[in-house]
C-alpha positions as a Markdown table, in Angstrom:
| # | Residue | x | y | z |
|---|---|---|---|---|
| 1 | Unk | -1.9 | 22.8 | 3.7 |
| 2 | Unk | -4.9 | 20.4 | 4.1 |
| 3 | Unk | -6.8 | 22.1 | 1.3 |
| 4 | Unk | -4.9 | 20.2 | -1.5 |
| 5 | Unk | -5.7 | 16.8 | 0.2 |
| 6 | Unk | -8.3 | 14.3 | -0.8 |
| 7 | Unk | -11.3 | 14.4 | 1.7 |
| 8 | Unk | -12.0 | 11.0 | 3.1 |
| 9 | Unk | -14.8 | 9.5 | 5.2 |
| 10 | Unk | -14.0 | 6.3 | 7.2 |
| 11 | Unk | -16.8 | 3.7 | 7.7 |
| 12 | Unk | -16.7 | 0.9 | 10.2 |
| 13 | Unk | -19.2 | -1.9 | 10.0 |
| 14 | Unk | -19.6 | -4.3 | 12.8 |
| 15 | Unk | -21.7 | -5.6 | 15.7 |
| 16 | Unk | -20.5 | -3.0 | 18.3 |
| 17 | Unk | -21.9 | -5.4 | 20.9 |
| 18 | Unk | -21.1 | -3.3 | 22.9 |
| 19 | Unk | -19.0 | -0.5 | 21.5 |
| 20 | Unk | -15.6 | -0.4 | 23.3 |
| 21 | Unk | -12.7 | 2.0 | 23.6 |
| 22 | Unk | -10.9 | -0.1 | 21.1 |
| 23 | Unk | -13.5 | 0.5 | 18.4 |
| 24 | Unk | -13.1 | 4.2 | 19.0 |
| 25 | Unk | -9.3 | 4.0 | 18.9 |
| 26 | Unk | -9.5 | 2.4 | 15.4 |
| 27 | Unk | -10.8 | 5.7 | 14.1 |
| 28 | Unk | -8.2 | 7.9 | 15.8 |
| 29 | Unk | -5.3 | 5.6 | 14.6 |
| 30 | Unk | -6.6 | 5.4 | 11.1 |
| 31 | Unk | -7.1 | 9.2 | 10.8 |
| 32 | Unk | -3.5 | 9.9 | 12.1 |
| 33 | Unk | -2.2 | 7.3 | 9.6 |
| 34 | Unk | -4.0 | 8.8 | 6.6 |
| 35 | Unk | -3.0 | 12.4 | 7.6 |
| 36 | Unk | 0.7 | 11.3 | 7.8 |
| 37 | Unk | 0.6 | 10.1 | 4.2 |
| 38 | Unk | 0.2 | 13.7 | 3.2 |
| 39 | Unk | -2.5 | 12.8 | 0.7 |
| 40 | Unk | -5.7 | 12.7 | 2.7 |
| 41 | Unk | -7.8 | 14.8 | 5.0 |
| 42 | Unk | -10.2 | 12.7 | 7.1 |
| 43 | Unk | -13.4 | 14.7 | 7.3 |
| 44 | Unk | -15.8 | 12.2 | 9.0 |
| 45 | Unk | -16.1 | 8.8 | 10.7 |
| 46 | Unk | -19.2 | 6.7 | 10.5 |
| 47 | Unk | -20.1 | 3.7 | 12.7 |
| 48 | Unk | -22.7 | 1.4 | 11.2 |
| 49 | Unk | -24.0 | -1.3 | 13.7 |
| 50 | Unk | -25.0 | -4.5 | 12.1 |
| 51 | Unk | -28.6 | -5.6 | 11.5 |
| 52 | Unk | -30.3 | -7.9 | 14.1 |
| 53 | Unk | -30.7 | -10.5 | 11.4 |
| 54 | Unk | -26.9 | -11.0 | 11.3 |
| 55 | Unk | -27.8 | -13.9 | 13.7 |
| 56 | Unk | -24.8 | -13.7 | 15.9 |
| 57 | Unk | -24.9 | -15.3 | 19.4 |
| 58 | Unk | -25.7 | -12.8 | 22.2 |
| 59 | Unk | -26.3 | -9.9 | 19.8 |
| 60 | Unk | -28.1 | -7.2 | 21.7 |
| 61 | Unk | -31.0 | -5.6 | 19.9 |
| 62 | Unk | -29.8 | -3.0 | 17.4 |
| 63 | Unk | -31.6 | 0.0 | 19.1 |
| 64 | Unk | -29.5 | -0.7 | 22.2 |
| 65 | Unk | -26.3 | -1.0 | 20.1 |
| 66 | Unk | -27.0 | 2.2 | 18.3 |
| 67 | Unk | -27.9 | 4.0 | 21.5 |
| 68 | Unk | -24.6 | 2.9 | 23.1 |
| 69 | Unk | -22.6 | 4.0 | 20.1 |
| 70 | Unk | -24.3 | 7.4 | 20.3 |
| 71 | Unk | -23.4 | 7.7 | 24.0 |
| 72 | Unk | -19.8 | 6.7 | 23.3 |
| 73 | Unk | -19.5 | 9.3 | 20.6 |
| 74 | Unk | -20.7 | 12.3 | 22.7 |
| 75 | Unk | -17.1 | 13.4 | 23.1 |
| 76 | Unk | -16.2 | 13.0 | 19.4 |
| 77 | Unk | -16.4 | 16.0 | 17.1 |
| 78 | Unk | -16.0 | 13.9 | 13.9 |
| 79 | Unk | -17.4 | 10.4 | 14.3 |
| 80 | Unk | -21.2 | 9.7 | 14.1 |
| 81 | Unk | -23.5 | 6.7 | 14.1 |
| 82 | Unk | -25.6 | 5.8 | 11.1 |
| 83 | Unk | -28.5 | 3.5 | 12.1 |
| 84 | Unk | -29.5 | 2.9 | 8.4 |
| 85 | Unk | -28.0 | -0.6 | 8.2 |
| 86 | Unk | -29.5 | -1.7 | 11.5 |
| 87 | Unk | -33.0 | -0.4 | 10.4 |
| 88 | Unk | -33.2 | -2.5 | 7.2 |
| 89 | Unk | -35.6 | -5.4 | 6.9 |
| 90 | Unk | -32.8 | -7.8 | 6.6 |
| 91 | Unk | -29.0 | -8.2 | 7.2 |
| 92 | Unk | -26.9 | -6.8 | 4.3 |
| 93 | Unk | -23.4 | -7.2 | 3.1 |
| 94 | Unk | -20.7 | -4.7 | 3.8 |
| 95 | Unk | -20.3 | -3.7 | 0.2 |
| 96 | Unk | -24.0 | -2.6 | 0.1 |
| 97 | Unk | -23.5 | -0.4 | 3.2 |
| 98 | Unk | -20.5 | 1.2 | 1.5 |
| 99 | Unk | -22.6 | 1.9 | -1.6 |
| 100 | Unk | -25.3 | 3.4 | 0.5 |
| 101 | Unk | -22.9 | 5.7 | 2.4 |
| 102 | Unk | -21.2 | 6.6 | -0.8 |
| 103 | Unk | -24.5 | 7.8 | -2.3 |
| 104 | Unk | -24.4 | 10.8 | 0.1 |
| 105 | Unk | -21.9 | 12.5 | -2.3 |
| 106 | Unk | -18.8 | 11.6 | -0.2 |
| 107 | Unk | -15.5 | 12.4 | -2.0 |
| 108 | Unk | -13.8 | 9.2 | -0.9 |
| 109 | Unk | -15.1 | 6.5 | 1.4 |
| 110 | Unk | -12.9 | 3.9 | 2.9 |
| 111 | Unk | -13.8 | 0.8 | 5.0 |
| 112 | Unk | -12.1 | 0.9 | 8.4 |
| 113 | Unk | -11.4 | -2.4 | 10.0 |
| 114 | Unk | -9.1 | -4.4 | 12.3 |
| 115 | Unk | -6.6 | -6.9 | 10.9 |
| 116 | Unk | -9.0 | -9.7 | 11.8 |
| 117 | Unk | -11.3 | -8.6 | 9.0 |
| 118 | Unk | -8.5 | -8.7 | 6.5 |
| 119 | Unk | -7.7 | -12.2 | 7.7 |
| 120 | Unk | -11.4 | -13.2 | 7.3 |
| 121 | Unk | -11.1 | -12.5 | 3.6 |
| 122 | Unk | -9.2 | -15.8 | 3.4 |
| 123 | Unk | -11.9 | -17.9 | 5.0 |
| 124 | Unk | -13.6 | -20.0 | 2.2 |
| 125 | Unk | -17.2 | -19.0 | 1.5 |
| 126 | Unk | -17.2 | -16.2 | 4.0 |
| 127 | Unk | -16.9 | -13.3 | 1.6 |
| 128 | Unk | -17.9 | -13.2 | -2.1 |
| 129 | Unk | -14.8 | -12.7 | -4.2 |
| 130 | Unk | -16.6 | -10.0 | -6.2 |
| 131 | Unk | -17.3 | -8.1 | -3.0 |
| 132 | Unk | -13.7 | -8.1 | -1.9 |
| 133 | Unk | -12.8 | -6.8 | -5.3 |
| 134 | Unk | -15.3 | -4.0 | -5.2 |
| 135 | Unk | -14.4 | -3.0 | -1.7 |
| 136 | Unk | -10.6 | -2.6 | -2.5 |
| 137 | Unk | -11.0 | -1.3 | -6.0 |
| 138 | Unk | -13.9 | 1.1 | -5.7 |
| 139 | Unk | -13.6 | 2.2 | -2.1 |
| 140 | Unk | -10.3 | 1.1 | -0.4 |
| 141 | Unk | -9.6 | 0.0 | 3.2 |
| 142 | Unk | -7.8 | 1.3 | 6.2 |
| 143 | Unk | -6.7 | -1.7 | 8.3 |
| 144 | Unk | -5.4 | -1.2 | 11.9 |
| 145 | Unk | -3.0 | -3.9 | 13.1 |
| 146 | Unk | -3.7 | -6.1 | 16.1 |
| 147 | Unk | -1.5 | -8.4 | 18.1 |
| 148 | Unk | -1.1 | -11.8 | 16.6 |
| 149 | Unk | -2.0 | -10.7 | 13.1 |
| 150 | Unk | 0.1 | -10.1 | 10.0 |
| 151 | Unk | -1.8 | -7.6 | 7.8 |
| 152 | Unk | 1.1 | -7.4 | 5.3 |
| 153 | Unk | 1.1 | -11.1 | 5.0 |
| 154 | Unk | -2.7 | -11.2 | 4.4 |
| 155 | Unk | -2.4 | -8.7 | 1.6 |
| 156 | Unk | 0.5 | -10.6 | -0.1 |
| 157 | Unk | -1.4 | -13.9 | 0.2 |
| 158 | Unk | -4.4 | -12.6 | -1.7 |
| 159 | Unk | -4.1 | -11.9 | -5.4 |
| 160 | Unk | -7.0 | -9.3 | -5.3 |
| 161 | Unk | -5.5 | -7.5 | -2.3 |
| 162 | Unk | -2.1 | -7.5 | -3.7 |
| 163 | Unk | -3.3 | -6.1 | -7.0 |
| 164 | Unk | -5.0 | -3.2 | -5.2 |
| 165 | Unk | -2.5 | -2.9 | -2.3 |
| 166 | Unk | -2.1 | 0.9 | -3.0 |
| 167 | Unk | -5.7 | 1.1 | -1.9 |
| 168 | Unk | -5.2 | -1.0 | 1.3 |
| 169 | Unk | -3.7 | 1.3 | 4.0 |
| 170 | Unk | -2.1 | -0.6 | 6.9 |
| 171 | Unk | -2.0 | 1.5 | 10.0 |
| 172 | Unk | 0.0 | 0.5 | 13.1 |
| 173 | Unk | -1.6 | 0.9 | 16.5 |
| 174 | Unk | 1.3 | 2.1 | 18.8 |
| 175 | Unk | -0.5 | 0.9 | 21.9 |
| 176 | Unk | -1.5 | -2.7 | 21.6 |
| 177 | Unk | -5.2 | -2.6 | 22.5 |
| 178 | Unk | -6.8 | -6.0 | 22.8 |
| 179 | Unk | -10.2 | -5.1 | 24.4 |
| 180 | Unk | -12.6 | -7.7 | 23.0 |
| 181 | Unk | -16.3 | -7.2 | 23.1 |
| 182 | Unk | -16.6 | -11.0 | 23.7 |
| 183 | Unk | -14.5 | -10.6 | 26.9 |
| 184 | Unk | -16.6 | -7.6 | 28.0 |
| 185 | Unk | -19.9 | -9.6 | 27.6 |
| 186 | Unk | -18.4 | -12.4 | 29.6 |
| 187 | Unk | -17.1 | -10.1 | 32.4 |
| 188 | Unk | -20.5 | -8.3 | 32.5 |
| 189 | Unk | -22.3 | -11.7 | 32.7 |
| 190 | Unk | -20.1 | -12.6 | 35.7 |
| 191 | Unk | -20.6 | -9.2 | 37.4 |
| 192 | Unk | -17.0 | -8.1 | 36.9 |
| 193 | Unk | -15.8 | -4.5 | 36.4 |
| 194 | Unk | -15.4 | -3.2 | 32.8 |
| 195 | Unk | -14.6 | 0.3 | 33.8 |
| 196 | Unk | -12.0 | 2.1 | 31.5 |
| 197 | Unk | -12.7 | -0.5 | 28.8 |
| 198 | Unk | -15.9 | 1.3 | 27.7 |
| 199 | Unk | -17.0 | 4.9 | 28.1 |
| 200 | Unk | -18.8 | 5.4 | 31.4 |
| 201 | Unk | -22.0 | 6.5 | 29.7 |
| 202 | Unk | -22.1 | 3.1 | 27.9 |
| 203 | Unk | -21.5 | 1.2 | 31.2 |
| 204 | Unk | -24.4 | 3.1 | 32.8 |
| 205 | Unk | -26.6 | 2.3 | 29.8 |
| 206 | Unk | -25.8 | -1.4 | 30.0 |
| 207 | Unk | -26.7 | -1.4 | 33.7 |
| 208 | Unk | -29.9 | 0.5 | 33.3 |
| 209 | Unk | -31.1 | -1.8 | 30.5 |
| 210 | Unk | -29.7 | -5.0 | 32.1 |
| 211 | Unk | -27.9 | -5.9 | 29.0 |
| 212 | Unk | -25.4 | -8.8 | 28.8 |
| 213 | Unk | -26.5 | -10.3 | 32.1 |
| 214 | Unk | -26.6 | -14.1 | 32.1 |
| 215 | Unk | -30.4 | -14.2 | 32.1 |
| 216 | Unk | -30.7 | -11.6 | 29.3 |
| 217 | Unk | -28.4 | -13.3 | 26.8 |
| 218 | Unk | -30.2 | -15.1 | 24.1 |
| 219 | Unk | -28.8 | -17.7 | 21.8 |
| 220 | Unk | -28.4 | -16.3 | 18.3 |
| 221 | Unk | -29.8 | -18.1 | 15.3 |
| 222 | Unk | -26.5 | -18.0 | 13.5 |
| 223 | Unk | -28.2 | -17.8 | 10.2 |
| 224 | Unk | -25.7 | -15.8 | 8.3 |
| 225 | Unk | -22.9 | -17.9 | 6.8 |
| 226 | Unk | -20.9 | -15.1 | 5.2 |
| 227 | Unk | -18.8 | -12.1 | 6.2 |
| 228 | Unk | -16.7 | -11.4 | 9.2 |
| 229 | Unk | -17.5 | -8.2 | 11.0 |
| 230 | Unk | -15.8 | -6.4 | 13.8 |
| 231 | Unk | -17.3 | -7.6 | 17.1 |
């Protein structure tokens, strides 16, 4: 039955600082949603951690973020990490990462994100209008709802999203999962437990490399003025 379906690869771009169980759930929820449409067969998921030059406060070095994502995905048989974006000489826009991944002869590639990214499209000067257009027109998006967000409303408020709404898939997360990487960094800095919020292998890695402790956190340069990415 799956043979007549369109093969799809899901790509999530973000800091993954650190990767959490919520990031992993986005993929599972999005895959279920696309399968339930009867049109798609999700064949792969890709996590692309952002380049260090993104300039975000408290951003752990990319080799650590890639390593943690790899550890988190040891139990997944369909999601992988692509370090390509993190290894570039400079930070790059999401649309360029999509174009790179699409170059690997993928049948269909869709950007996977939380509702907060959809909302960030409305922030003036954060995203280039042409990039939003290319993302929804050429690739498409799967957006997983989050508490306190109105993804349908965000689509209807944006002329470009409304025009391509057939290519913006809104998936509902049945279990409201509000694990924030920001909260996790704060908890780790205060010596609090983060067990069951991240995979155990990731927690062990953080301890081993003394990441996100108060003395290890460095102030980011905040040089990038555009694009919201999943934290």
